[in-house]
LUMVEXMI-862967 format. One record per residue (C-alpha): residue in three letters; x, y, z negated. Coordinates in steps of 0.05 Angstrom, whole numbers, plus 5000, padded with zeros to 4 digits. Last residue first. Layout:
BEGIN
<pt ALA <X Y Z>>
...
! end
This chain:
BEGIN
<pt UNK <5193 4994 4938>>
<pt UNK <5183 5003 4863>>
<pt UNK <5175 5079 4862>>
<pt UNK <5173 5110 4932>>
<pt UNK <5234 5144 4961>>
<pt UNK <5242 5154 5036>>
<pt UNK <5224 5228 5030>>
<pt UNK <5286 5241 4987>>
<pt UNK <5303 5315 4982>>
<pt UNK <5239 5339 5016>>
<pt UNK <5227 5387 5073>>
<pt UNK <5171 5391 5057>>
<pt UNK <5099 5393 5080>>
<pt UNK <5059 5375 5018>>
<pt UNK <5108 5395 4963>>
<pt UNK <5129 5459 4998>>
<pt UNK <5057 5478 5013>>
<pt UNK <5036 5465 4941>>
<pt UNK <5095 5505 4913>>
<pt UNK <5076 5565 4957>>
<pt UNK <5003 5560 4935>>
<pt UNK <5022 5558 4860>>
<pt UNK <4970 5513 4826>>
<pt UNK <5006 5448 4843>>
<pt UNK <4968 5402 4795>>
<pt UNK <4897 5415 4817>>
<pt UNK <4916 5427 4889>>
<pt UNK <4952 5360 4888>>
<pt UNK <5010 5345 4934>>
<pt UNK <5051 5282 4921>>
<pt UNK <5114 5296 4961>>
<pt UNK <5163 5294 4903>>
<pt UNK <5139 5224 4887>>
<pt UNK <5118 5219 4814>>
<pt UNK <5164 5171 4777>>
<pt UNK <5196 5218 4727>>
<pt UNK <5130 5254 4715>>
<pt UNK <5095 5188 4695>>
<pt UNK <5035 5203 4651>>
<pt UNK <5009 5259 4697>>
<pt UNK <5022 5213 4757>>
<pt UNK <4949 5219 4779>>
<pt UNK <4909 5263 4731>>
<pt UNK <4878 5320 4772>>
<pt UNK <4878 5282 4837>>
<pt UNK <4840 5225 4804>>
<pt UNK <4870 5161 4775>>
<pt UNK <4852 5093 4803>>
<pt UNK <4836 5024 4776>>
<pt UNK <4769 5031 4739>>
<pt UNK <4755 5095 4777>>
<pt UNK <4780 5167 4777>>
<pt UNK <4765 5204 4841>>
<pt UNK <4807 5217 4902>>
<pt UNK <4787 5278 4942>>
<pt UNK <4741 5264 5001>>
<pt UNK <4770 5276 5070>>
<pt UNK <4768 5335 5118>>
<pt UNK <4810 5323 5179>>
<pt UNK <4865 5367 5207>>
<pt UNK <4912 5365 5148>>
<pt UNK <4930 5293 5132>>
<pt UNK <4924 5271 5205>>
<pt UNK <4963 5332 5227>>
<pt UNK <5020 5321 5178>>
<pt UNK <5023 5247 5196>>
<pt UNK <5027 5266 5270>>
<pt UNK <5084 5313 5252>>
<pt UNK <5125 5261 5214>>
<pt UNK <5114 5206 5266>>
<pt UNK <5136 5254 5321>>
<pt UNK <5199 5275 5282>>
<pt UNK <5219 5203 5270>>
<pt UNK <5208 5185 5343>>
<pt UNK <5146 5146 5361>>
<pt UNK <5147 5082 5400>>
<pt UNK <5184 5038 5351>>
<pt UNK <5217 4972 5371>>
<pt UNK <5251 4943 5309>>
<pt UNK <5202 4978 5261>>
<pt UNK <5144 4956 5306>>
<pt UNK <5100 4988 5359>>
<pt UNK <5047 4948 5396>>
<pt UNK <4989 4994 5377>>
<pt UNK <5013 5065 5370>>
<pt UNK <5034 5059 5316>>
<pt UNK <5062 5006 5268>>
<pt UNK <5132 5019 5243>>
<pt UNK <5136 5095 5255>>
<pt UNK <5063 5104 5235>>
<pt UNK <5074 5071 5167>>
<pt UNK <5136 5114 5154>>
<pt UNK <5096 5177 5172>>
<pt UNK <5039 5157 5125>>
<pt UNK <5086 5154 5065>>
<pt UNK <5123 5217 5086>>
<pt UNK <5056 5255 5091>>
<pt UNK <5025 5234 5025>>
<pt UNK <4951 5222 5041>>
<pt UNK <4969 5149 5054>>
<pt UNK <4982 5139 4980>>
<pt UNK <4915 5167 4959>>
<pt UNK <4906 5239 4937>>
<pt UNK <4858 5260 4991>>
<pt UNK <4818 5197 5002>>
<pt UNK <4831 5139 5050>>
<pt UNK <4781 5117 5103>>
<pt UNK <4783 5182 5142>>
<pt UNK <4827 5154 5197>>
<pt UNK <4769 5112 5223>>
<pt UNK <4787 5043 5246>>
<pt UNK <4785 5016 5318>>
<pt UNK <4733 4963 5335>>
<pt UNK <4697 4982 5271>>
<pt UNK <4646 4942 5231>>
<pt UNK <4592 4893 5252>>
<pt UNK <4554 4902 5187>>
<pt UNK <4482 4914 5211>>
<pt UNK <4494 4989 5211>>
<pt UNK <4548 4979 5263>>
<pt UNK <4500 4948 5313>>
<pt UNK <4551 4957 5368>>
<pt UNK <4623 4963 5343>>
<pt UNK <4647 5030 5317>>
<pt UNK <4705 5068 5347>>
<pt UNK <4751 5111 5304>>
<pt UNK <4728 5172 5266>>
<pt UNK <4793 5211 5276>>
<pt UNK <4756 5272 5302>>
<pt UNK <4787 5268 5371>>
<pt UNK <4777 5193 5374>>
<pt UNK <4815 5137 5339>>
<pt UNK <4831 5092 5397>>
<pt UNK <4843 5138 5457>>
<pt UNK <4856 5197 5410>>
<pt UNK <4921 5169 5383>>
<pt UNK <4981 5182 5428>>
<pt UNK <4971 5245 5470>>
<pt UNK <4918 5279 5427>>
<pt UNK <4957 5261 5364>>
<pt UNK <5020 5290 5394>>
<pt UNK <4984 5356 5407>>
<pt UNK <4956 5356 5336>>
<pt UNK <5025 5339 5307>>
<pt UNK <5055 5402 5338>>
<pt UNK <5005 5441 5297>>
<pt UNK <5014 5395 5236>>
<pt UNK <5089 5411 5232>>
<pt UNK <5126 5375 5176>>
<pt UNK <5177 5422 5144>>
<pt UNK <5248 5417 5167>>
<pt UNK <5309 5372 5156>>
<pt UNK <5285 5318 5203>>
<pt UNK <5268 5252 5168>>
<pt UNK <5313 5194 5188>>
<pt UNK <5263 5139 5170>>
<pt UNK <5268 5079 5124>>
<pt UNK <5225 5018 5142>>
<pt UNK <5162 5010 5102>>
<pt UNK <5149 4957 5048>>
<pt UNK <5160 4882 5047>>
<pt UNK <5214 4885 5100>>
<pt UNK <5267 4849 5059>>
<pt UNK <5232 4811 5003>>
<pt UNK <5240 4820 4929>>
<pt UNK <5251 4756 4892>>
<pt UNK <5223 4722 4830>>
<pt UNK <5202 4656 4862>>
<pt UNK <5227 4640 4932>>
<pt UNK <5189 4656 4996>>
<pt UNK <5189 4596 5043>>
<pt UNK <5142 4624 5095>>
<pt UNK <5090 4569 5083>>
<pt UNK <5095 4574 5008>>
<pt UNK <5088 4649 5001>>
<pt UNK <5034 4651 5055>>
<pt UNK <4996 4594 5022>>
<pt UNK <4994 4632 4956>>
<pt UNK <4968 4695 4991>>
<pt UNK <4914 4654 5027>>
<pt UNK <4892 4622 4962>>
<pt UNK <4889 4691 4930>>
<pt UNK <4842 4715 4985>>
<pt UNK <4799 4653 4977>>
<pt UNK <4795 4659 4901>>
<pt UNK <4773 4731 4907>>
<pt UNK <4718 4711 4957>>
<pt UNK <4694 4652 4915>>
<pt UNK <4684 4698 4856>>
<pt UNK <4721 4683 4792>>
<pt UNK <4762 4747 4791>>
<pt UNK <4700 4791 4797>>
<pt UNK <4681 4834 4857>>
<pt UNK <4618 4874 4841>>
<pt UNK <4630 4875 4766>>
<pt UNK <4706 4878 4772>>
<pt UNK <4705 4943 4811>>
<pt UNK <4704 4969 4883>>
<pt UNK <4741 5016 4929>>
<pt UNK <4768 4958 4969>>
<pt UNK <4840 4976 4958>>
<pt UNK <4827 4982 4884>>
<pt UNK <4792 4914 4883>>
<pt UNK <4852 4881 4915>>
<pt UNK <4899 4917 4867>>
<pt UNK <4859 4894 4806>>
<pt UNK <4859 4822 4833>>
<pt UNK <4935 4827 4838>>
<pt UNK <4936 4845 4765>>
<pt UNK <4949 4914 4737>>
<pt UNK <5000 4939 4687>>
<pt UNK <4980 5010 4668>>
<pt UNK <5017 5074 4683>>
<pt UNK <4953 5103 4715>>
<pt UNK <4983 5130 4779>>
<pt UNK <5046 5089 4773>>
<pt UNK <5011 5022 4775>>
<pt UNK <5059 4974 4740>>
<pt UNK <5055 4904 4769>>
<pt UNK <5023 4836 4758>>
<pt UNK <5040 4823 4813>>
<pt UNK <5100 4830 4860>>
<pt UNK <5120 4757 4865>>
<pt UNK <5051 4735 4890>>
<pt UNK <5051 4795 4936>>
<pt UNK <5112 4769 4974>>
<pt UNK <5084 4749 5042>>
<pt UNK <5027 4801 5041>>
<pt UNK <5058 4851 5089>>
<pt UNK <5057 4927 5080>>
<pt UNK <5078 4941 5153>>
<pt UNK <5153 4932 5147>>
<pt UNK <5150 4861 5177>>
<pt UNK <5082 4840 5204>>
<pt UNK <5052 4781 5166>>
<pt UNK <4997 4817 5128>>
<pt UNK <4937 4787 5164>>
<pt UNK <4950 4719 5197>>
<pt UNK <4917 4713 5266>>
<pt UNK <4984 4706 5302>>
<pt UNK <4969 4766 5346>>
<pt UNK <5040 4792 5349>>
<pt UNK <5047 4793 5274>>
<pt UNK <4984 4807 5235>>
<pt UNK <4974 4876 5205>>
<pt UNK <4964 4899 5134>>
<pt UNK <4937 4967 5154>>
<pt UNK <4881 4949 5202>>
<pt UNK <4883 4878 5174>>
<pt UNK <4846 4901 5112>>
<pt UNK <4785 4917 5154>>
<pt UNK <4755 4986 5142>>
<pt UNK <4692 5017 5115>>
<pt UNK <4711 5021 5042>>
<pt UNK <4658 5004 4990>>
<pt UNK <4671 4931 4974>>
<pt UNK <4628 4874 4948>>
<pt UNK <4569 4886 4994>>
<pt UNK <4556 4811 5002>>
<pt UNK <4508 4816 5061>>
<pt UNK <4552 4866 5098>>
<pt UNK <4537 4941 5107>>
<pt UNK <4580 4963 5047>>
<pt UNK <4637 4917 5065>>
<pt UNK <4652 4845 5043>>
<pt UNK <4641 4802 5105>>
<pt UNK <4627 4850 5163>>
<pt UNK <4674 4904 5138>>
<pt UNK <4729 4857 5116>>
<pt UNK <4735 4821 5182>>
<pt UNK <4810 4805 5181>>
<pt UNK <4819 4803 5105>>
<pt UNK <4755 4765 5093>>
<pt UNK <4768 4718 5151>>
<pt UNK <4838 4702 5126>>
<pt UNK <4810 4687 5057>>
<pt UNK <4759 4640 5089>>
<pt UNK <4816 4606 5126>>
<pt UNK <4851 4595 5060>>
<pt UNK <4788 4565 5029>>
<pt UNK <4779 4518 5088>>
<pt UNK <4852 4499 5085>>
<pt UNK <4846 4478 5013>>
<pt UNK <4782 4439 5029>>
<pt UNK <4814 4400 5086>>
<pt UNK <4862 4420 5141>>
<pt UNK <4926 4460 5131>>
<pt UNK <4937 4530 5160>>
<pt UNK <4988 4524 5216>>
<pt UNK <4937 4542 5270>>
<pt UNK <4930 4611 5238>>
<pt UNK <4999 4625 5263>>
<pt UNK <5071 4615 5241>>
<pt UNK <5134 4642 5274>>
<pt UNK <5188 4633 5221>>
<pt UNK <5254 4669 5211>>
<pt UNK <5237 4691 5141>>
<pt UNK <5254 4763 5121>>
<pt UNK <5317 4760 5079>>
<pt UNK <5310 4749 5004>>
<pt UNK <5331 4802 4955>>
<pt UNK <5352 4785 4884>>
<pt UNK <5313 4827 4833>>
<pt UNK <5348 4891 4812>>
<pt UNK <5293 4935 4839>>
<pt UNK <5244 4908 4788>>
<pt UNK <5293 4923 4732>>
<pt UNK <5298 4995 4753>>
<pt UNK <5223 4997 4763>>
<pt UNK <5209 4977 4691>>
<pt UNK <5263 5022 4662>>
<pt UNK <5231 5083 4695>>
<pt UNK <5163 5061 4671>>
<pt UNK <5187 5051 4600>>
<pt UNK <5213 5123 4600>>
<pt UNK <5147 5150 4627>>
<pt UNK <5103 5112 4579>>
<pt UNK <5073 5043 4593>>
<pt UNK <5002 5019 4585>>
<pt UNK <4986 4945 4578>>
<pt UNK <4924 4924 4617>>
<pt UNK <4956 4862 4647>>
<pt UNK <5014 4840 4602>>
<pt UNK <5086 4862 4602>>
<pt UNK <5139 4809 4588>>
<pt UNK <5150 4793 4662>>
<pt UNK <5183 4860 4674>>
<pt UNK <5232 4846 4618>>
<pt UNK <5226 4886 4555>>
<pt UNK <5281 4922 4518>>
<pt UNK <5279 4916 4442>>
<pt UNK <5329 4858 4438>>
<pt UNK <5376 4892 4488>>
<pt UNK <5372 4958 4450>>
<pt UNK <5385 4924 4383>>
<pt UNK <5444 4885 4412>>
<pt UNK <5474 4949 4439>>
<pt UNK <5465 4984 4372>>
<pt UNK <5495 4926 4334>>
<pt UNK <5555 4926 4380>>
<pt UNK <5565 5001 4370>>
<pt UNK <5560 4994 4294>>
<pt UNK <5609 4937 4294>>
<pt UNK <5657 4976 4337>>
<pt UNK <5651 5037 4292>>
<pt UNK <5662 4995 4230>>
<pt UNK <5727 4969 4260>>
! end
């Protein structure tokens, strides 16, 4: 009898001490064990099917609310010319439009509405959220700044631009009928059938020349609009926009994006690249071009420290020369094959 009482007391104690995802506050730092529990609970949220709605920018409401939403759409669609380093506002540092990665759906004019291509439909349910690089709970505003390569001084929460982007995200959730507290089918990348071999950047170079050079150029620099220095931005984005150590610098991560989005016109349901082709192109893009190593900022951890506080959550394909000192180990981590290349914490 005493054993049963002791066991019941232990279980009650554990349940009382355990935190729900919503209990954590922005800025709070979690340890490795807490991070594992956090994402386990996050993955247990009920899943909502991708909405069967074909909305466009014409569905944005009229009036002041609609004006703010449309401004948010403009900022995400023409980020370089409105927020970028050559724009009048100069709130962000990255020379890329958000819509280049968070694509609209079949030209509907709504950034982040393409299924399996990092859409925005459910971001209001996904933040605040644990950032696995720093193991801190970050706000949606923090994530927006992190993606823009900026900080809270240049791009504060109370700025009109931040309010406009959030107004758009809130409208998306409402307009597409996304329920509270759910995970959404298609809100990350589609799974791939990775070949059981290392990624091949040499083969990837040939495939890149056949499929990607027309838009991104031989050196991956993209195509700039006329009067670029005056803030007109890119027609086609540079592939050097993300640093070595960022999420896209991980070959399986980029491969899954390419399979669902590239070349232009592809989708997860109607891909153009095979799984092997997407893998090898990703290997070439992340090998053949010199890119800056990631540095520690307000919202990001550098190559030497990323995931150091979360070894249980670190993707097996995160390759850091500073952390993988053995050359053979580094090559295996970077190029695979991997045990679970479709895994990414919290997806």
